[in-house]
TILUMVEX-920145 format. One record per residue (C-alpha): residue number from 1; z, x, y. Coordinates in nm, 4 decimals, padded with zeros to 6 digits. Example, Ala and Ser with C-alpha at 12.3 -4.5 7.8 and 13.67 -1.06 7.14 Angstrom:
2
pt vopa=1	pz=00.7800	px=01.2300	py=-00.4500
pt vopa=2	pz=00.7140	px=01.3670	py=-00.1060
END
This chain:
351
pt vopa=1	pz=-21.6390	px=-00.6228	py=-00.4776
pt vopa=2	pz=-21.5648	px=-00.9773	py=-00.5897
pt vopa=3	pz=-21.6004	px=-01.0771	py=-00.9540
pt vopa=4	pz=-21.8947	px=-01.2898	py=-01.0454
pt vopa=5	pz=-21.8065	px=-01.6408	py=-01.1682
pt vopa=6	pz=-21.8875	px=-01.5469	py=-01.5285
pt vopa=7	pz=-21.6308	px=-01.2607	py=-01.5161
pt vopa=8	pz=-21.3465	px=-01.4812	py=-01.3992
pt vopa=9	pz=-21.0559	px=-01.5554	py=-01.6309
pt vopa=10	pz=-20.7920	px=-01.8236	py=-01.6378
pt vopa=11	pz=-20.5513	px=-01.5621	py=-01.5020
pt vopa=12	pz=-20.7673	px=-01.5233	py=-01.1905
pt vopa=13	pz=-20.7518	px=-01.8975	py=-01.1299
pt vopa=14	pz=-20.3738	px=-01.8954	py=-01.1789
pt vopa=15	pz=-20.3279	px=-01.6136	py=-00.9266
pt vopa=16	pz=-20.5536	px=-01.7793	py=-00.6690
pt vopa=17	pz=-20.3525	px=-02.1015	py=-00.6932
pt vopa=18	pz=-20.0141	px=-01.9272	py=-00.7209
pt vopa=19	pz=-19.9312	px=-02.1029	py=-01.0485
pt vopa=20	pz=-19.8847	px=-02.0007	py=-01.4095
pt vopa=21	pz=-20.1634	px=-01.9732	py=-01.6664
pt vopa=22	pz=-20.0129	px=-02.2627	py=-01.8629
pt vopa=23	pz=-20.0341	px=-02.4844	py=-01.5518
pt vopa=24	pz=-20.4043	px=-02.4070	py=-01.5151
pt vopa=25	pz=-20.4518	px=-02.4903	py=-01.8819
pt vopa=26	pz=-20.2787	px=-02.8253	py=-01.8357
pt vopa=27	pz=-20.5011	px=-02.9022	py=-01.5353
pt vopa=28	pz=-20.8174	px=-02.8180	py=-01.7306
pt vopa=29	pz=-20.7093	px=-03.0337	py=-02.0236
pt vopa=30	pz=-20.5885	px=-03.3237	py=-01.8057
pt vopa=31	pz=-20.2325	px=-03.3011	py=-01.9397
pt vopa=32	pz=-20.0227	px=-03.5959	py=-01.8119
pt vopa=33	pz=-19.7235	px=-03.3750	py=-01.7198
pt vopa=34	pz=-19.8977	px=-03.1868	py=-01.4380
pt vopa=35	pz=-19.8360	px=-03.2823	py=-01.0761
pt vopa=36	pz=-20.1514	px=-03.4540	py=-00.9372
pt vopa=37	pz=-20.1523	px=-03.2383	py=-00.6222
pt vopa=38	pz=-20.1269	px=-02.9177	py=-00.8238
pt vopa=39	pz=-20.3998	px=-03.0370	py=-01.0566
pt vopa=40	pz=-20.6266	px=-03.1219	py=-00.7637
pt vopa=41	pz=-20.5704	px=-02.7764	py=-00.6091
pt vopa=42	pz=-20.6557	px=-02.6015	py=-00.9358
pt vopa=43	pz=-20.9690	px=-02.8080	py=-01.0016
pt vopa=44	pz=-21.0893	px=-02.7483	py=-00.6472
pt vopa=45	pz=-21.0538	px=-02.3721	py=-00.6978
pt vopa=46	pz=-21.2363	px=-02.3929	py=-01.0318
pt vopa=47	pz=-21.5183	px=-02.5852	py=-00.8648
pt vopa=48	pz=-21.5297	px=-02.3427	py=-00.5696
pt vopa=49	pz=-21.5726	px=-02.0298	py=-00.7839
pt vopa=50	pz=-21.7764	px=-02.1900	py=-01.0624
pt vopa=51	pz=-21.5305	px=-02.0949	py=-01.3362
pt vopa=52	pz=-21.5988	px=-02.2125	py=-01.6931
pt vopa=53	pz=-21.2982	px=-02.1873	py=-01.9316
pt vopa=54	pz=-21.3446	px=-01.9229	py=-02.1996
pt vopa=55	pz=-21.2737	px=-02.1579	py=-02.4857
pt vopa=56	pz=-21.5458	px=-02.3936	py=-02.3592
pt vopa=57	pz=-21.7917	px=-02.1061	py=-02.3172
pt vopa=58	pz=-21.7331	px=-01.9873	py=-02.6731
pt vopa=59	pz=-21.7684	px=-02.3425	py=-02.7995
pt vopa=60	pz=-22.1006	px=-02.3859	py=-02.6197
pt vopa=61	pz=-22.2402	px=-02.0603	py=-02.7576
pt vopa=62	pz=-22.1791	px=-02.1439	py=-03.1190
pt vopa=63	pz=-22.2710	px=-02.5132	py=-03.1251
pt vopa=64	pz=-22.5400	px=-02.7524	py=-03.0237
pt vopa=65	pz=-22.2938	px=-02.9769	py=-02.8442
pt vopa=66	pz=-22.2892	px=-03.3391	py=-02.9484
pt vopa=67	pz=-22.0144	px=-03.4568	py=-02.7191
pt vopa=68	pz=-21.9541	px=-03.7848	py=-02.5373
pt vopa=69	pz=-21.6957	px=-03.8086	py=-02.2601
pt vopa=70	pz=-21.4886	px=-04.1243	py=-02.2157
pt vopa=71	pz=-21.3218	px=-04.1342	py=-01.8742
pt vopa=72	pz=-21.0579	px=-04.4060	py=-01.8393
pt vopa=73	pz=-20.9010	px=-04.5370	py=-01.5197
pt vopa=74	pz=-20.5802	px=-04.7208	py=-01.6087
pt vopa=75	pz=-20.3596	px=-04.5107	py=-01.8360
pt vopa=76	pz=-20.1144	px=-04.7903	py=-01.9138
pt vopa=77	pz=-20.3580	px=-05.0772	py=-01.9663
pt vopa=78	pz=-20.3311	px=-05.1936	py=-02.3307
pt vopa=79	pz=-20.6710	px=-05.3633	py=-02.3038
pt vopa=80	pz=-20.8363	px=-05.0264	py=-02.2408
pt vopa=81	pz=-20.6360	px=-04.8607	py=-02.5187
pt vopa=82	pz=-20.7833	px=-05.0941	py=-02.7792
pt vopa=83	pz=-21.1337	px=-05.0669	py=-02.6392
pt vopa=84	pz=-21.1297	px=-04.6855	py=-02.6275
pt vopa=85	pz=-21.0027	px=-04.6630	py=-02.9846
pt vopa=86	pz=-21.3019	px=-04.8658	py=-03.1061
pt vopa=87	pz=-21.5406	px=-04.6550	py=-02.8974
pt vopa=88	pz=-21.4036	px=-04.3331	py=-03.0443
pt vopa=89	pz=-21.4507	px=-04.4563	py=-03.4001
pt vopa=90	pz=-21.8033	px=-04.5790	py=-03.3257
pt vopa=91	pz=-21.8987	px=-04.2432	py=-03.1715
pt vopa=92	pz=-21.7439	px=-04.0572	py=-03.4655
pt vopa=93	pz=-21.9571	px=-04.2647	py=-03.7059
pt vopa=94	pz=-22.2627	px=-04.1205	py=-03.5299
pt vopa=95	pz=-22.1379	px=-03.7647	py=-03.5961
pt vopa=96	pz=-22.0585	px=-03.6980	py=-03.2315
pt vopa=97	pz=-21.7282	px=-03.5776	py=-03.0880
pt vopa=98	pz=-21.5370	px=-03.7411	py=-02.8047
pt vopa=99	pz=-21.3694	px=-03.5885	py=-02.5018
pt vopa=100	pz=-21.1170	px=-03.8438	py=-02.3726
pt vopa=101	pz=-20.9690	px=-03.8274	py=-02.0228
pt vopa=102	pz=-20.7217	px=-04.0704	py=-01.8667
pt vopa=103	pz=-20.7070	px=-04.0686	py=-01.4869
pt vopa=104	pz=-20.4595	px=-04.2058	py=-01.2365
pt vopa=105	pz=-20.5848	px=-04.4696	py=-00.9925
pt vopa=106	pz=-20.6098	px=-04.2220	py=-00.7047
pt vopa=107	pz=-20.8189	px=-03.9715	py=-00.9017
pt vopa=108	pz=-21.1979	px=-03.9567	py=-00.8679
pt vopa=109	pz=-21.3745	px=-04.0391	py=-01.1942
pt vopa=110	pz=-21.7113	px=-03.9066	py=-01.0803
pt vopa=111	pz=-21.5685	px=-03.5691	py=-00.9771
pt vopa=112	pz=-21.4099	px=-03.5494	py=-01.3211
pt vopa=113	pz=-21.7408	px=-03.6445	py=-01.4840
pt vopa=114	pz=-21.9328	px=-03.3790	py=-01.2923
pt vopa=115	pz=-21.6801	px=-03.1158	py=-01.3982
pt vopa=116	pz=-21.6922	px=-03.2191	py=-01.7625
pt vopa=117	pz=-22.0707	px=-03.2350	py=-01.7617
pt vopa=118	pz=-22.0816	px=-02.8724	py=-01.6494
pt vopa=119	pz=-21.8020	px=-02.7492	py=-01.8729
pt vopa=120	pz=-21.8731	px=-02.9378	py=-02.1956
pt vopa=121	pz=-22.2512	px=-02.9845	py=-02.1783
pt vopa=122	pz=-22.2133	px=-03.3532	py=-02.2486
pt vopa=123	pz=-22.4765	px=-03.5784	py=-02.4004
pt vopa=124	pz=-22.3435	px=-03.8860	py=-02.2245
pt vopa=125	pz=-22.0497	px=-04.0409	py=-02.0392
pt vopa=126	pz=-21.8663	px=-04.3721	py=-02.0694
pt vopa=127	pz=-21.6590	px=-04.4870	py=-01.7735
pt vopa=128	pz=-21.3870	px=-04.7398	py=-01.8605
pt vopa=129	pz=-21.1979	px=-04.9341	py=-01.5937
pt vopa=130	pz=-21.1442	px=-04.8450	py=-01.2332
pt vopa=131	pz=-21.3597	px=-04.9224	py=-00.9338
pt vopa=132	pz=-21.6937	px=-04.7455	py=-00.9301
pt vopa=133	pz=-21.8274	px=-04.8802	py=-00.6018
pt vopa=134	pz=-21.6947	px=-04.6020	py=-00.3763
pt vopa=135	pz=-21.7989	px=-04.3318	py=-00.6216
pt vopa=136	pz=-22.1608	px=-04.4389	py=-00.6641
pt vopa=137	pz=-22.3032	px=-04.2024	py=-00.4018
pt vopa=138	pz=-22.1863	px=-03.8915	py=-00.5864
pt vopa=139	pz=-22.2757	px=-04.0359	py=-00.9247
pt vopa=140	pz=-22.6475	px=-03.9792	py=-00.8723
pt vopa=141	pz=-22.5713	px=-03.6089	py=-00.9297
pt vopa=142	pz=-22.4953	px=-03.6794	py=-01.2964
pt vopa=143	pz=-22.7673	px=-03.5418	py=-01.5220
pt vopa=144	pz=-22.6674	px=-03.7254	py=-01.8404
pt vopa=145	pz=-22.6819	px=-04.1001	py=-01.9219
pt vopa=146	pz=-22.3760	px=-04.3034	py=-01.8287
pt vopa=147	pz=-22.2503	px=-04.6513	py=-01.9111
pt vopa=148	pz=-21.9869	px=-04.8355	py=-01.7086
pt vopa=149	pz=-21.7701	px=-05.0487	py=-01.9361
pt vopa=150	pz=-21.5422	px=-05.3124	py=-01.7749
pt vopa=151	pz=-21.5718	px=-05.1252	py=-01.4448
pt vopa=152	pz=-21.5314	px=-05.3078	py=-01.1145
pt vopa=153	pz=-21.8301	px=-05.2622	py=-00.8861
pt vopa=154	pz=-22.0556	px=-05.4412	py=-00.6417
pt vopa=155	pz=-22.3905	px=-05.5809	py=-00.7676
pt vopa=156	pz=-22.6801	px=-05.3363	py=-00.7709
pt vopa=157	pz=-22.8700	px=-05.3029	py=-00.4431
pt vopa=158	pz=-23.1867	px=-05.1832	py=-00.6176
pt vopa=159	pz=-23.2993	px=-05.1054	py=-00.9703
pt vopa=160	pz=-23.3727	px=-04.7390	py=-00.8988
pt vopa=161	pz=-23.0062	px=-04.6580	py=-00.8453
pt vopa=162	pz=-22.8709	px=-04.8719	py=-01.1262
pt vopa=163	pz=-22.6243	px=-04.7790	py=-01.3981
pt vopa=164	pz=-22.5918	px=-04.9509	py=-01.7314
pt vopa=165	pz=-22.2915	px=-05.1807	py=-01.7283
pt vopa=166	pz=-22.0975	px=-05.3803	py=-01.9877
pt vopa=167	pz=-21.8547	px=-05.6533	py=-01.8829
pt vopa=168	pz=-21.7651	px=-06.0172	py=-01.9070
pt vopa=169	pz=-21.8811	px=-06.2465	py=-01.6287
pt vopa=170	pz=-21.5539	px=-06.2293	py=-01.4351
pt vopa=171	pz=-21.6572	px=-06.5057	py=-01.1978
pt vopa=172	pz=-21.7598	px=-06.7528	py=-01.4696
pt vopa=173	pz=-21.4561	px=-06.6811	py=-01.6884
pt vopa=174	pz=-21.2156	px=-06.7151	py=-01.3972
pt vopa=175	pz=-21.3833	px=-07.0445	py=-01.3078
pt vopa=176	pz=-21.3384	px=-07.1534	py=-01.6719
pt vopa=177	pz=-20.9632	px=-07.0914	py=-01.6567
pt vopa=178	pz=-20.9159	px=-07.3033	py=-01.3444
pt vopa=179	pz=-21.1372	px=-07.5757	py=-01.4863
pt vopa=180	pz=-20.9151	px=-07.5798	py=-01.7969
pt vopa=181	pz=-20.5986	px=-07.6134	py=-01.5888
pt vopa=182	pz=-20.7469	px=-07.8885	py=-01.3729
pt vopa=183	pz=-20.8493	px=-08.0685	py=-01.6914
pt vopa=184	pz=-20.4802	px=-08.0646	py=-01.7890
pt vopa=185	pz=-20.3819	px=-08.2366	py=-01.4654
pt vopa=186	pz=-20.2937	px=-07.9303	py=-01.2581
pt vopa=187	pz=-20.4003	px=-07.9346	py=-00.8952
pt vopa=188	pz=-20.1425	px=-07.6985	py=-00.7444
pt vopa=189	pz=-20.2493	px=-07.3761	py=-00.9168
pt vopa=190	pz=-20.1112	px=-07.0438	py=-00.7975
pt vopa=191	pz=-20.2902	px=-06.7132	py=-00.8408
pt vopa=192	pz=-20.1400	px=-06.3677	py=-00.8948
pt vopa=193	pz=-20.4000	px=-06.1012	py=-00.8270
pt vopa=194	pz=-20.4409	px=-05.7415	py=-00.7188
pt vopa=195	pz=-20.4388	px=-05.7164	py=-00.3429
pt vopa=196	pz=-20.5921	px=-05.3707	py=-00.3099
pt vopa=197	pz=-20.8937	px=-05.4064	py=-00.0832
pt vopa=198	pz=-21.1278	px=-05.2079	py=-00.3089
pt vopa=199	pz=-21.0528	px=-05.3926	py=-00.6321
pt vopa=200	pz=-21.3857	px=-05.5545	py=-00.7201
pt vopa=201	pz=-21.2674	px=-05.7299	py=-01.0374
pt vopa=202	pz=-20.9836	px=-05.8916	py=-00.8426
pt vopa=203	pz=-21.2269	px=-06.0103	py=-00.5747
pt vopa=204	pz=-21.4655	px=-06.1622	py=-00.8282
pt vopa=205	pz=-21.1913	px=-06.3428	py=-01.0207
pt vopa=206	pz=-21.0472	px=-06.4703	py=-00.6926
pt vopa=207	pz=-21.3908	px=-06.6060	py=-00.6031
pt vopa=208	pz=-21.4085	px=-06.7923	py=-00.9353
pt vopa=209	pz=-21.0628	px=-06.9378	py=-00.8712
pt vopa=210	pz=-21.1573	px=-07.0588	py=-00.5234
pt vopa=211	pz=-21.4924	px=-07.2103	py=-00.6198
pt vopa=212	pz=-21.3523	px=-07.3931	py=-00.9225
pt vopa=213	pz=-21.0954	px=-07.5652	py=-00.7016
pt vopa=214	pz=-21.3471	px=-07.6499	py=-00.4295
pt vopa=215	pz=-21.6036	px=-07.7842	py=-00.6769
pt vopa=216	pz=-21.3400	px=-08.0232	py=-00.8118
pt vopa=217	pz=-21.2469	px=-08.1426	py=-00.4643
pt vopa=218	pz=-20.9172	px=-07.9529	py=-00.4449
pt vopa=219	pz=-20.8302	px=-07.7724	py=-00.1224
pt vopa=220	pz=-20.7495	px=-07.4031	py=-00.1593
pt vopa=221	pz=-20.3890	px=-07.3416	py=-00.0530
pt vopa=222	pz=-20.3662	px=-06.9812	py=00.0703
pt vopa=223	pz=-19.9864	px=-06.9827	py=00.0252
pt vopa=224	pz=-20.0442	px=-07.0095	py=-00.3509
pt vopa=225	pz=-20.2469	px=-06.6864	py=-00.3630
pt vopa=226	pz=-20.0199	px=-06.3892	py=-00.4256
pt vopa=227	pz=-20.1969	px=-06.0572	py=-00.3741
pt vopa=228	pz=-19.9882	px=-05.7665	py=-00.4931
pt vopa=229	pz=-20.0472	px=-05.4386	py=-00.3090
pt vopa=230	pz=-19.8119	px=-05.2005	py=-00.4862
pt vopa=231	pz=-19.8238	px=-04.8419	py=-00.5996
pt vopa=232	pz=-19.8941	px=-04.7589	py=-00.9605
pt vopa=233	pz=-20.0897	px=-04.9729	py=-01.2027
pt vopa=234	pz=-20.1871	px=-05.2912	py=-01.0128
pt vopa=235	pz=-20.2009	px=-05.4858	py=-01.3408
pt vopa=236	pz=-19.8547	px=-05.3872	py=-01.4618
pt vopa=237	pz=-19.6007	px=-05.6363	py=-01.5948
pt vopa=238	pz=-19.3699	px=-05.5259	py=-01.3136
pt vopa=239	pz=-19.6254	px=-05.6391	py=-01.0560
pt vopa=240	pz=-19.6596	px=-05.9738	py=-01.2328
pt vopa=241	pz=-19.2815	px=-06.0116	py=-01.2253
pt vopa=242	pz=-19.2682	px=-05.9216	py=-00.8546
pt vopa=243	pz=-19.5591	px=-06.1532	py=-00.7777
pt vopa=244	pz=-19.3874	px=-06.4506	py=-00.9427
pt vopa=245	pz=-19.0643	px=-06.3780	py=-00.7543
pt vopa=246	pz=-19.2626	px=-06.3679	py=-00.4304
pt vopa=247	pz=-19.4281	px=-06.6994	py=-00.5180
pt vopa=248	pz=-19.0902	px=-06.8609	py=-00.5770
pt vopa=249	pz=-18.9543	px=-06.7156	py=-00.2525
pt vopa=250	pz=-19.2404	px=-06.8843	py=-00.0639
pt vopa=251	pz=-19.0934	px=-07.2200	py=-00.1719
pt vopa=252	pz=-19.4348	px=-07.3786	py=-00.2235
pt vopa=253	pz=-19.5053	px=-07.6409	py=-00.4864
pt vopa=254	pz=-19.7098	px=-07.5460	py=-00.7932
pt vopa=255	pz=-19.7455	px=-07.6542	py=-01.1554
pt vopa=256	pz=-19.9516	px=-07.3672	py=-01.2953
pt vopa=257	pz=-20.0080	px=-06.9952	py=-01.2427
pt vopa=258	pz=-20.3244	px=-06.8034	py=-01.3204
pt vopa=259	pz=-20.2621	px=-06.4275	py=-01.3425
pt vopa=260	pz=-20.5808	px=-06.2186	py=-01.3510
pt vopa=261	pz=-20.4468	px=-06.0017	py=-01.6372
pt vopa=262	pz=-20.2278	px=-06.0789	py=-01.9382
pt vopa=263	pz=-19.9850	px=-05.8059	py=-01.8331
pt vopa=264	pz=-19.9370	px=-05.9788	py=-01.4980
pt vopa=265	pz=-19.8897	px=-06.3117	py=-01.6793
pt vopa=266	pz=-19.6204	px=-06.1655	py=-01.9067
pt vopa=267	pz=-19.4340	px=-06.0243	py=-01.6072
pt vopa=268	pz=-19.4580	px=-06.3602	py=-01.4299
pt vopa=269	pz=-19.3183	px=-06.5429	py=-01.7331
pt vopa=270	pz=-19.0172	px=-06.3137	py=-01.7328
pt vopa=271	pz=-18.9480	px=-06.3925	py=-01.3674
pt vopa=272	pz=-18.9754	px=-06.7691	py=-01.4225
pt vopa=273	pz=-18.7510	px=-06.7655	py=-01.7291
pt vopa=274	pz=-18.4854	px=-06.5703	py=-01.5384
pt vopa=275	pz=-18.4797	px=-06.8507	py=-01.2828
pt vopa=276	pz=-18.4345	px=-07.1146	py=-01.5539
pt vopa=277	pz=-18.7925	px=-07.2391	py=-01.5180
pt vopa=278	pz=-18.9279	px=-07.3591	py=-01.8512
pt vopa=279	pz=-19.2751	px=-07.2622	py=-01.9742
pt vopa=280	pz=-19.4871	px=-07.4746	py=-02.0110
pt vopa=281	pz=-19.2634	px=-07.7741	py=-01.9370
pt vopa=282	pz=-19.2098	px=-07.6776	py=-01.5718
pt vopa=283	pz=-19.5011	px=-07.4419	py=-01.5153
pt vopa=284	pz=-19.8074	px=-07.3392	py=-01.7148
pt vopa=285	pz=-19.9086	px=-06.9723	py=-01.7159
pt vopa=286	pz=-20.2540	px=-06.8399	py=-01.8045
pt vopa=287	pz=-20.3654	px=-06.4773	py=-01.8259
pt vopa=288	pz=-20.6904	px=-06.2881	py=-01.8720
pt vopa=289	pz=-20.7997	px=-06.0247	py=-02.1291
pt vopa=290	pz=-20.6615	px=-06.1346	py=-02.4662
pt vopa=291	pz=-20.4397	px=-05.8335	py=-02.5413
pt vopa=292	pz=-20.2375	px=-05.8369	py=-02.8626
pt vopa=293	pz=-19.9055	px=-05.8270	py=-02.6768
pt vopa=294	pz=-19.9818	px=-06.1663	py=-02.5227
pt vopa=295	pz=-20.0131	px=-06.3233	py=-02.8667
pt vopa=296	pz=-19.6697	px=-06.2030	py=-02.9782
pt vopa=297	pz=-19.4814	px=-06.2509	py=-02.6526
pt vopa=298	pz=-19.2626	px=-06.5632	py=-02.6339
pt vopa=299	pz=-19.3988	px=-06.7953	py=-02.5203
pt vopa=300	pz=-19.7373	px=-06.6691	py=-02.6409
pt vopa=301	pz=-19.9807	px=-06.6411	py=-02.3503
pt vopa=302	pz=-20.2779	px=-06.8710	py=-02.3012
pt vopa=303	pz=-20.5586	px=-06.6370	py=-02.2046
pt vopa=304	pz=-20.9278	px=-06.5767	py=-02.1490
pt vopa=305	pz=-20.9996	px=-06.3358	py=-02.4334
pt vopa=306	pz=-21.2622	px=-06.0719	py=-02.3728
pt vopa=307	pz=-21.4653	px=-05.9736	py=-02.6840
pt vopa=308	pz=-21.3185	px=-05.6211	py=-02.6922
pt vopa=309	pz=-21.4732	px=-05.5077	py=-03.0187
pt vopa=310	pz=-21.8203	px=-05.6344	py=-02.9408
pt vopa=311	pz=-21.8134	px=-05.4886	py=-02.5894
pt vopa=312	pz=-21.6905	px=-05.1489	py=-02.7100
pt vopa=313	pz=-21.9534	px=-05.1226	py=-02.9820
pt vopa=314	pz=-22.2305	px=-05.2383	py=-02.7485
pt vopa=315	pz=-22.1243	px=-04.9801	py=-02.4903
pt vopa=316	pz=-22.1718	px=-04.6991	py=-02.7421
pt vopa=317	pz=-22.4963	px=-04.8477	py=-02.8732
pt vopa=318	pz=-22.6388	px=-04.8707	py=-02.5225
pt vopa=319	pz=-22.5356	px=-04.5149	py=-02.4363
pt vopa=320	pz=-22.7076	px=-04.3697	py=-02.7423
pt vopa=321	pz=-23.0175	px=-04.5730	py=-02.6672
pt vopa=322	pz=-23.0224	px=-04.4158	py=-02.3207
pt vopa=323	pz=-22.9651	px=-04.0686	py=-02.4671
pt vopa=324	pz=-23.2667	px=-04.1133	py=-02.6945
pt vopa=325	pz=-23.4731	px=-04.2447	py=-02.4027
pt vopa=326	pz=-23.5340	px=-04.5756	py=-02.5774
pt vopa=327	pz=-23.4063	px=-04.8034	py=-02.3027
pt vopa=328	pz=-23.3728	px=-04.8291	py=-01.9274
pt vopa=329	pz=-23.0437	px=-04.8905	py=-01.7439
pt vopa=330	pz=-22.9376	px=-05.2541	py=-01.7742
pt vopa=331	pz=-22.6470	px=-05.4856	py=-01.6956
pt vopa=332	pz=-22.5020	px=-05.6803	py=-01.9908
pt vopa=333	pz=-22.2451	px=-05.9560	py=-01.9564
pt vopa=334	pz=-22.0481	px=-06.1177	py=-02.2361
pt vopa=335	pz=-21.8841	px=-06.4574	py=-02.2606
pt vopa=336	pz=-21.5104	px=-06.4760	py=-02.3150
pt vopa=337	pz=-21.3104	px=-06.7281	py=-02.5170
pt vopa=338	pz=-21.0307	px=-06.9424	py=-02.3778
pt vopa=339	pz=-20.7381	px=-06.9180	py=-02.6204
pt vopa=340	pz=-20.4803	px=-07.1942	py=-02.5694
pt vopa=341	pz=-20.1271	px=-07.0919	py=-02.6683
pt vopa=342	pz=-19.7672	px=-07.1835	py=-02.5901
pt vopa=343	pz=-19.7579	px=-07.0891	py=-02.2205
pt vopa=344	pz=-19.9734	px=-07.3782	py=-02.0986
pt vopa=345	pz=-19.9796	px=-07.7555	py=-02.1238
pt vopa=346	pz=-20.0233	px=-08.0795	py=-01.9328
pt vopa=347	pz=-19.8957	px=-08.1008	py=-01.5750
pt vopa=348	pz=-19.5604	px=-08.2840	py=-01.5645
pt vopa=349	pz=-19.4359	px=-08.2201	py=-01.2132
pt vopa=350	pz=-19.4066	px=-07.9213	py=-00.9887
pt vopa=351	pz=-19.1732	px=-07.6336	py=-00.9061
END
């Protein structure tokens, strides 16, 4: 006779998956050292048999759980690191605990949320980063309030299926960057963006780039748009470096580069400097986000700074308002600030 789910132990899960108990533990606790395929196999088995880890069961019995989960897509993104740190402190100030999970790009944030909701008896969930559009269908199964913070997604089709969201207006801020560059005499403006087809933020910022050029009577040159489709973090400095090298290899004329993330901009600067291209004398470079690294890089990066602190605190405030039933789901957008630094200037020629 098979054991009932409540009688299962971590050893049973380990045997079923042909792995060690410590490997199961790492999968449950989202340890970064575990192989993604092994982790997926273990979590599928846990879901199939309805296993709840003993330590979680004991925790639930002796406490009235006051736990918020923060699920982050983009382990290496310094913008998210700062934001999550502020969220954790704000949640702690409300005498709640935080369960923090970092996921790889290929992992499903909603599946993780559903598992945590069952295991930890969460009061609420904050999703940070990633692309929520494909996951929306399963997300209706969530029984606790959720807020999407800086998450790429399509506009809501109807209010009934809406989630609360916090973000900057990516279209308007991208438009602002191009308008700034045009105001400095740049008309040949290249773009380094994420080329993954499901990246909503990249699509929106690309749209702002295109419309800003068109509205100022400048034809969009498709050869100046570099879409990087690479494995790993799409917004990595390595991808920015590779994107700039690709732009140079195209042998097209440009006087400025807009990279849709500061990390991409920093990587691009490195590539230009290696080729003896001076910044901003030969080419201006502008990023997006306002991460601290961009301020201390040389040359310091001109950027569209997102109000990280305000957005993080508002995310937590909105979630607790939903938990208390004092508000309905809503979409909040913040205005960014264009910070002019050493990496940009007046157009003086072209590459």
